[in-house]
C-alpha positions as CSV (number, residue, x, y, z in Angstrom):
1,M,0.0,0.0,0.0
2,M,2.8,2.4,0.9
3,Q,4.6,1.5,-2.3
4,M,1.5,2.3,-4.4
5,F,1.2,5.7,-2.6
6,I,4.8,6.5,-3.3
7,R,4.3,5.6,-7.0
8,C,1.3,7.9,-7.3
9,L,3.1,10.7,-5.6
10,L,6.1,10.4,-7.9
11,L,3.8,10.3,-10.9
12,T,2.0,13.5,-9.7
13,L,5.3,15.3,-9.3
14,C,6.4,14.2,-12.8
15,L,3.2,15.4,-14.4
16,S,3.3,18.7,-12.5
17,G,6.6,19.5,-14.3
18,Y,4.6,19.7,-17.6
19,T,1.9,21.9,-16.2
20,Q,2.3,25.4,-17.7
21,A,1.4,28.3,-15.5
22,V,-0.1,31.5,-16.9
23,E,1.5,34.9,-16.1
24,I,-1.0,37.6,-15.4
25,Q,-0.1,41.1,-16.6
26,T,-2.4,44.1,-15.9
27,W,-2.8,46.9,-18.5
28,E,-2.8,50.2,-16.7
29,R,-1.5,52.4,-19.6
30,I,2.1,51.4,-18.9
31,P,3.8,49.3,-21.6
32,L,4.0,45.6,-20.8
33,A,7.2,43.7,-21.1
34,L,7.0,40.4,-23.1
35,P,10.3,38.5,-23.6
36,L,10.5,35.8,-26.2
37,I,12.9,32.9,-27.0
38,V,13.9,32.5,-30.6
39,G,12.2,29.5,-32.1
40,A,9.8,29.0,-29.2
41,E,6.1,30.0,-29.5
42,R,4.6,32.0,-26.7
43,I,0.9,32.5,-26.2
44,V,-0.7,35.8,-25.1
45,F,-4.4,35.6,-23.9
46,V,-6.4,38.8,-24.3
47,D,-10.1,38.9,-23.2
48,Q,-10.8,41.2,-26.1
49,N,-11.1,41.1,-29.9
50,V,-7.8,42.8,-30.8
51,R,-5.8,43.7,-33.9
52,V,-2.0,43.4,-33.7
53,G,0.0,46.3,-35.1
54,L,3.6,45.5,-36.0
55,P,6.3,47.9,-37.0
56,K,8.0,47.2,-40.4
57,S,11.3,46.3,-38.5
58,L,9.6,43.0,-37.4
59,S,8.7,41.9,-40.9
60,G,10.0,38.4,-41.4
61,K,11.3,38.2,-37.9
62,L,8.1,37.6,-35.9
63,R,5.3,35.2,-36.7
64,V,1.9,36.4,-35.4
65,Q,-1.3,34.3,-35.4
66,S,-4.5,35.2,-33.6
67,T,-7.7,33.3,-32.9
68,G,-10.3,33.2,-30.2
69,G,-8.8,35.8,-28.0
70,A,-5.3,34.2,-28.1
71,I,-2.2,35.5,-29.9
72,Y,0.6,33.2,-30.8
73,L,4.0,34.8,-31.2
74,M,7.2,33.2,-32.4
75,A,10.5,35.0,-33.2
76,S,12.7,33.5,-36.0
77,E,15.8,35.5,-34.9
78,P,16.9,37.8,-32.1
79,I,14.8,41.0,-31.8
80,P,15.8,44.1,-29.8
81,P,13.2,45.6,-27.6
82,T,10.4,46.7,-30.0
83,R,7.0,48.2,-29.2
84,V,3.9,46.4,-30.6
85,Q,0.3,47.7,-30.4
86,L,-2.8,45.7,-29.5
87,Q,-5.9,47.5,-30.6
88,N,-9.4,46.7,-29.2
89,M,-11.6,46.4,-32.3
90,A,-14.7,47.4,-30.3
91,S,-13.5,50.4,-28.4
92,G,-10.4,51.4,-30.3
93,E,-8.2,51.3,-27.1
94,I,-4.5,50.7,-27.7
95,M,-2.4,48.5,-25.4
96,L,1.3,48.8,-25.7
97,V,3.6,45.7,-25.5
98,D,7.4,45.8,-25.6
99,I,8.7,42.5,-27.0
100,A,12.3,41.3,-27.2
101,A,13.6,37.9,-28.4
102,Q,16.9,36.2,-27.6
103,V,18.4,32.8,-28.2
104,G,17.6,30.5,-25.4
105,E,19.9,28.3,-23.3
106,P,20.3,24.6,-24.2
107,D,17.3,22.6,-22.8
108,Q,15.6,25.8,-21.7
109,R,11.9,25.4,-21.0
110,P,9.4,27.4,-23.0
111,L,8.2,30.6,-21.4
112,E,4.9,30.5,-19.7
113,A,1.8,31.9,-21.4
114,V,0.7,35.5,-20.6
115,K,-2.8,36.8,-19.9
116,I,-3.4,40.5,-20.2
117,V,-6.2,41.9,-18.1
118,A,-7.6,45.4,-17.9
119,G,-6.7,47.4,-14.8
120,T,-9.2,49.1,-12.5
121,P,-10.7,52.2,-14.1
122,S,-9.8,55.4,-12.4
123,G,-12.9,57.5,-12.1
124,N,-15.2,58.7,-14.8
125,R,-13.9,59.1,-18.3
126,Y,-14.8,61.4,-21.1
127,G,-18.0,60.1,-22.9
128,N,-19.0,57.7,-20.1
129,A,-22.6,57.6,-19.0
130,K,-23.3,59.9,-16.1
131,V,-23.8,58.2,-12.8
132,G,-25.5,60.0,-10.0
133,K,-24.4,59.9,-6.3
134,T,-26.4,57.8,-3.9
135,A,-26.5,58.0,-0.2
136,E,-26.4,54.3,0.4
137,A,-26.3,51.1,-1.6
138,K,-29.6,49.5,-2.5
139,P,-30.3,45.9,-3.5
140,A,-30.2,45.2,-7.2
141,E,-33.6,45.2,-8.9
142,P,-34.6,43.5,-12.2
143,A,-33.6,45.7,-15.2
144,L,-36.5,47.4,-16.9
145,P,-36.5,48.9,-20.4
146,T,-35.5,52.5,-20.0
147,E,-34.1,55.3,-22.2
148,P,-30.4,55.5,-22.7
149,Q,-28.6,57.1,-19.7
150,K,-27.7,60.7,-20.0
151,R,-24.1,61.4,-20.5
152,E,-21.9,64.2,-19.1
153,T,-21.2,65.2,-22.7
154,P,-23.8,65.1,-25.6
155,V,-23.3,62.1,-27.9
156,P,-22.7,64.2,-31.0
157,V,-19.8,65.9,-29.2
158,V,-18.4,62.6,-28.0
159,L,-18.5,61.0,-31.5
160,T,-16.9,64.1,-33.2
161,R,-14.1,64.2,-30.6
162,Y,-13.5,60.5,-30.9
163,A,-13.4,60.6,-34.7
164,A,-10.9,63.5,-34.6
165,Q,-8.7,61.6,-32.2
166,V,-8.7,58.5,-34.4
167,L,-7.7,60.5,-37.5
168,Y,-5.3,63.0,-36.0
169,A,-3.9,61.8,-32.7
170,P,-1.6,58.9,-32.0
171,L,-3.7,55.7,-31.5
172,R,-2.2,55.1,-28.1
173,T,-3.8,58.3,-26.8
174,V,-7.3,57.6,-28.1
175,E,-9.5,57.2,-25.0
176,P,-11.8,54.2,-25.3
177,I,-15.6,54.9,-25.1
178,P,-17.9,52.1,-24.1
179,G,-20.5,51.3,-26.7
180,I,-18.8,53.1,-29.7
181,S,-18.2,51.0,-32.8
182,Q,-16.8,51.5,-36.2
183,V,-19.3,51.4,-39.1
184,R,-18.6,49.9,-42.5
185,L,-18.5,52.8,-45.0
186,N,-18.7,52.9,-48.8
187,R,-15.5,54.8,-49.7
188,R,-17.0,55.5,-53.1
189,L,-20.1,57.3,-51.7
190,D,-21.3,60.0,-54.1
191,L,-20.8,63.3,-52.2
192,T,-21.3,65.7,-55.1
193,T,-24.4,67.2,-53.5
194,L,-22.8,67.8,-50.1
195,A,-21.5,71.2,-51.0
196,P,-22.6,72.0,-54.5
197,T,-21.7,75.7,-54.4
198,L,-18.1,75.2,-53.3
199,P,-15.2,74.2,-55.5
200,I,-14.2,71.2,-53.4
201,K,-13.6,67.5,-53.8
202,A,-15.2,65.4,-51.1
203,S,-14.5,61.8,-50.1
204,A,-15.6,59.6,-47.2
205,L,-12.9,58.4,-44.8
206,G,-14.6,56.6,-41.9
207,A,-17.7,56.3,-39.7
208,W,-18.5,55.5,-36.1
209,R,-21.8,54.9,-34.2
210,L,-23.0,55.4,-30.7
211,E,-26.5,55.3,-29.2
212,G,-28.4,55.9,-32.4
213,Y,-26.0,58.6,-33.7
214,W,-23.5,58.2,-36.6
215,V,-20.5,60.4,-37.3
216,T,-18.8,60.3,-40.7
217,A,-15.4,61.9,-41.4
218,V,-15.3,63.4,-44.9
219,K,-12.1,64.8,-46.5
220,L,-12.6,68.1,-48.2
221,Q,-10.0,69.3,-50.8
222,N,-10.0,72.7,-52.4
223,T,-9.8,72.5,-56.2
224,S,-9.7,76.3,-56.9
225,T,-7.0,78.9,-56.7
226,Q,-8.9,80.9,-54.1
227,T,-8.8,80.6,-50.3
228,L,-12.1,79.2,-49.1
229,T,-13.8,80.0,-45.8
230,L,-15.9,77.0,-44.7
231,D,-19.4,77.5,-43.4
232,P,-21.6,74.6,-42.3
233,R,-24.7,76.4,-43.7
234,E,-23.4,75.7,-47.2
235,L,-23.6,72.0,-46.6
236,M,-26.7,70.2,-48.0
237,G,-28.2,67.3,-46.2
238,D,-30.0,66.1,-43.0
239,F,-27.3,66.6,-40.3
240,V,-27.5,66.9,-36.6
241,A,-24.1,68.7,-36.5
242,A,-21.2,69.5,-38.8
243,T,-17.7,70.4,-37.5
244,F,-14.7,71.4,-39.6
245,Q,-11.2,70.4,-38.5
246,H,-10.0,73.7,-39.9
247,P,-12.0,76.8,-40.8
248,N,-10.3,77.7,-44.0
249,L,-8.8,76.0,-47.1
250,T,-6.0,77.5,-49.0
251,A,-5.5,77.4,-52.8
252,A,-5.2,74.0,-54.4
253,G,-1.7,72.6,-54.2
254,D,-0.9,74.2,-50.9
255,A,-0.1,72.1,-47.8
256,S,-3.4,73.3,-46.1
257,D,-5.8,72.9,-49.1
258,T,-7.3,69.8,-47.3
259,T,-9.3,69.3,-44.1
260,I,-11.9,67.1,-42.6
261,V,-15.6,67.7,-41.8
262,Y,-17.3,65.5,-39.2
263,L,-21.0,65.0,-40.1
264,V,-23.3,63.7,-37.3
265,T,-26.5,62.0,-38.3
266,R,-29.2,60.4,-36.3
267,G,-31.0,57.1,-36.9
268,H,-29.0,56.3,-40.1
269,G,-25.7,56.9,-41.8
270,L,-24.5,59.6,-44.1
271,A,-25.7,58.0,-47.3
272,E,-29.4,58.4,-46.2
273,S,-28.8,62.0,-45.2
274,L,-27.5,63.3,-48.5
275,L,-29.6,64.8,-51.3
276,P,-30.1,62.6,-54.4
277,S,-27.4,63.2,-57.0
278,N,-29.9,63.2,-59.8
279,I,-32.0,66.0,-58.3
280,A,-33.2,68.6,-60.7
281,R,-30.9,71.6,-60.9
282,I,-32.5,75.0,-61.2
283,D,-30.8,77.4,-63.6
284,P,-30.6,81.1,-62.4
285,K,-32.5,82.1,-65.6
286,G,-35.4,79.9,-64.7
287,G,-34.7,76.7,-66.6
288,K,-34.2,73.3,-65.2
289,H,-31.4,70.8,-66.0
290,E,-31.6,67.1,-65.3
291,K,-28.4,65.4,-64.5
């Protein structure tokens, strides 16, 4: 009986040597260190749908595969400390990871897997739903259908600011906003009726949605030799708000002949808010011209 117990104990100890622990790293806006061993795969678990952004210097040096919230990394040669971005596809938040690969020692065991978890939020963030103060905690009650919570900042302002950050600010500085999502956009959308009185070329860049509102970023480029002063009243369409990144456009060919306008719509996207491109055009002399 004692011999059987000793055999089971030895078997348990042997098997425990093959058990791989998981290292927990907390993302709190401080870059995370992730060492690698050349030729050995290391797994990174992220409880989010993320996209991996690699610098060109890692092309051909690092194999990256991603599936089901797990990222599989394997370096084919030594890599000096290099920063990699993990972007949350839902909120746009960027997590920074510093990877470095070196040749392992003979018979070195593979590095343990890593799990990245979100840190504790520090107070309210821009765009979050407004939470009132309560004197004491109350028991949870069944949720009932209610109107969306009021925010500290109006949704059109939140969307416009977020879109401007995505297009102009470094991605690592874009503050995540719960509930916001990117919308698939037809880049060939006909925008000829957006500003028919202005000599500009318009093209859609991207769109985002939050609580029944859409914001679409549209690039405007001056095609004339005159400086243009932009006025939202010259835009044609059903918009909740229109915000220009810059108030003026210089002559075509100048460095500042292009800007972005952020168009906020409600209940639908930009395509449904534009005037039809085949609408009858009225001639100043009284005649009509069909396109």
